[in-house]
N, C-alpha and C positions, 0 to 999 in steps of 0.2 A: 505493500498499499505505499512508502513510503515513497518508494523509487517513483512510482504517479506520478505523486504530488510533485517532486523536486524535478519529473520532464513537464511538464505543463506549467509550473512556477519559474522556471528557471530564469534566469536574464536574454538566454538566446531562445526564448521560446513564448517569445510576450503575446499576451495577446490583446488584441485591441479591438472596439467596437466595432460595430458594422456601419459606424458613419465616419470612422477613421477608413476603413477599408474601401467603403465609396469614395471619399477625398480622396484618397491614394492610387483609387482605380483615374479618377476622373481624370489627373494631374499629367497620367499616362498617354491617358488618353487624349490630352491636346499636345500632345509631342510633333514635330510640324507643323503648330499651325502657322497660317503663315506673318511673313515679316517678323516674329517674335523669335528665334531660332530656339535657344537655350533659356528666355527669358521669361520661364512661368515659375510666380512664385508662390506659394502656401502662406496664405496668413501673413504677409509680409508686414512688420508693424512701419518700416523706414519709408522713409519716401524714395518713389524710382527716380532715379537720377536723370538726367538730361541724354546723357552718353545707356543710359538702360532701355531709351523709349526705342519705341515704343516696345510693350511688357505687358502679359496678361496675372494679373491677379486672384487666384481661389479662395475664395474663403465661404466657411460653414456663416450662415445666418440664423437660424432655430431648426428645431426637430422637434415638433410636437405629435403626441396619442393618437395616432385618429382613430383606435377601437380599443380598446383598457379591459374587455370583455374577455381576453386571453382563449379567443377562440382556438384550439386543438395548441394549446396553451404556448401563444403566438399571441403576439401586439403588433396591430399597423403603423408605420409610424408613415409621417410627410418631412423629411429632410430639407430646409430651404438653403441652398447652393448660390454664391455672387460668386459673377467671373468676368474680371471688370479691362480692358483693355483701357492703361495710361499711353498717348499719343501726344507726343508734340509737334508742330509745322504751324503757319498758318491757318486752315481752316483744322482744326486736328481732330473733330468728328470724323471729316470726312477721309483723312487720312488713316483712320484706326477701321474704317468701312471694311476692307479686306481681312483685318484676322478678326473682328465680328464675325464676317459672311464665315469662315474657315471654323470657328471655334465653337457655331452655332452647329454647323455640320458634321462637327467630332466629339459633339457630345450628345448630339441626338443620332448619329448614326448606330448606334448599342443602347437601347432604352433598359434593360437590364444592367448595365453598368457590370459587366464583365457577369453576370448571374449573381448578383447582387442584389440589385434591386425588382421592383415588379414593373416600372414604367416612370418615364419623365418629361413631366409636363413642362414648356416653356411658358414663363409667367409674366415678365416684364423687360421690355429694355429701356434705361434712363439715359436721359448724357446730361454732361457736366461740362462744362467749361470756364477753365481755369487760368487767372495769370500765374506760370509758375517758370521763370526763368526764359517766358514767349509764353506764348497761348499755351495752352496744352487741356486735353479732354481726358473723362473718364467717362466712358461707354460700358454699364452695367448690365451683364445678361442674366436677370435670375430664375431658376430651376428647380422645380419643386419635385421632390423622388422619392416616391414611394415604397417601402424597403419593409420586411419584418422581423420580428427578432424573438427569440426566447423569452416569456414572459417575466421569467427572473433573472434574464441574462442577454445585454447589449450586445457581447462578441458573436452569437451563434443566431 
């Protein structure tokens, strides 16, 4: 029994929530997004510099239990994620557009997020034009991802 405990709880076998698994898979799916190369960041608090633009920022927004009745010992969840494109230039939202189009296609190409989710629904795209060493835009695409977890374990 002790061996089983050590295998499951050793630092090399870290269990992560389905939320983290979904976010990691989304980041992997965004590889090759138009115009960003490897500038795809997960929950980055530091500002994106001019040299790092355009860039993509992936972050969780909320996760709500949609059904807590424990159907077959599972809970249905709705995870909202925001994927933002940060770009700079004379018309920064126009510069961001090919990247937005590319990430949108990549996210929706696999609505099961490699079999971690039930479905993905696009929710909203917002635009913010700001002054940041010249004109900059933050174009944010929000998606709602439906998934299920065990009633008492978010990692399963």
